Steps between C-alpha positions, in 0.01 A plus 500: 500500500784527246427377147765225529383378841296181502225467762401153620141383556344168589238560231481738205163547332487652152162669455290685760149425375260304723702177467837655581386741770288233672796262507731775627253578777466135606876443504574828678243413767691176556828686547648423160744756360313574177538756221248591231586652161262674260556736210197705605461738790171435681221598475498405133224414253428137425273357233253280687127482562568488874232248592570296815293191577445339840794261460733795437355704785557203732873502418518872574313461829731216601807719449347831616227418754271795563669723240261736320564507125345756260255252354162547334247227582349337190131419539396384150651323201330593173557266206454588133563314174576708191349798683174322575410473867502143632455518877624648826616298798590592856837388639441266793850570636693827501635649178677835516652741250816699555703757309836335440682835520438524874470130582844406369658798674344389827645149467843652433457719808425192714817328379715806565347560843604152613859542387522411132783690331371693200676555167241700313535687174763261369493159334702181485696499175725201563500199733798278574325183614827335601634785713140594601546865417243735346630801309261793511455763231635771732828310535442350844547129567311285747574143600223255584465175685181434304356686203131534423374631166173689548541734205187434298391319187804623303735399780864594446604258774330220309682598182842544666461160665453341158144390576275495191274803468140453604218477250309819559157649462431869448270753661398862446360740758382855542459681830196725464392768752154438642362820343593374151305174530193484276269340757659452839188379684587135457855540628418778741291239679820296546444275202749361250434388145652206315465509122533181296492446126720788381843339541627149427603305813434800721250761611446868569438661837381812675636515855441807719724598787512796736700715256369416152343235278728246334381386156702227338518192285731203512585209276664227704664319208677602181194423286420868444801714397576808707464731198148372440406556864636855485292562188183363662531664841385857415178358356459277804537783750289767331171367642622571852652848486398852404838591354560463127853378563630314801862430582570134560801281557591140436696239694596137469366253754572131563278250323546217750646269234873533572555507875865483603589546867873511441785265406547161669879546480485820707352435843555862607277667239130496421227694320169612649182668377482611136872431454427131552199514265248456781145615429140382505474394132124548488455838670850647474516562876867536589522669840387182675785299352742787565422493871472120519832432327665764723366322807618160373843639415527654848405168662755316284770756584438468873467121505787390276873540556612380157215383277314830477386463139390137534309581817329796331400280204354243737297765678371632165418162343126502573465850359689409183282192454192717535618756246580225250149360537353851481670561163300207360176651634586839347563348160167316518294783646596770251361316197213730389233231497599379848499854639148550368381171654657584834356852499156358427529282809627794707207713391249237607655407835648808671503353853674185383755712315560724802595194702718360221686831453556520876643147519725538197614852408456672836614230744679233292323230699393312186728445196384661178499166321261348753279809482509502120400134472228559759374799303493307173306223671258757640440625145398151388239456771 
């Protein structure tokens, strides 16, 4: 294609992470002429723990029935508070871990295999929302019927559309080879560890996958400055690894407090996944909302001739209501004295907690607020 030639597509998706590639796959399967743009060439590294709960796995199975993904089954959840062991619980429903390097590339492959046009290794540098033209960094232009921003927490589409930037959290992670782990027995037995008490409004984690062990920490609000987290992280990680120095990276993540799905005055544009600010505010799980918002956007695209954005917002309303309520629970839960009370209850009632974790975090069958109030009542008995 010549640099001055403009290609036309029914849908253009900016960002080829799980949200963008899942949407491209769903639209391509329905016969939509769709293009996907990403500055990276896949496979590419992505900062993420890579933990997928049952609700997320159900979305994948719905779209890719019978597909075998490179998952590691998680059999135990170990919980510590300020490095003191609290308890271990068994997931009652499936939890799996995946290396994002390969997982994201596989989702991109699915989209391409079903006919999505790929613009990889370039980025959108300018968008004319009136003419519906995207100017790419390599000089090419593409015209869209509808535009979907799926380009992460620091979304350029969001900024170019004049939508206020999201309030963000911050996370740090290191990918450590299995042979450099201090004591791999716990995780070698398909266990994960959640570490509370070290970071304000967040937690640390040790998540194994088939390739390495992901050690990270996240603060889901702006309460703890990034520089302070960077200073604390080497001390945090040293108990887990044999190496004196470990390379780690940081990334911004949504906080769940500033969700924006698009602009009401532009019915042909929307945001999905991290770009929209969608996340579980308590756990930081984002892949679920990436896939869910992609599915809702696909349904809105296929069901609406003119009111695409309004239809998408309507389909997402229950999820947005949940996230708003979950922010309140996060702000309550992460008070130190409440965490200690809750952990005391967890330690004394592991079977009750297994059921509660299954209903809330793993399946989303019970809202966090209901579970939290139930848990506080249980403490008083």
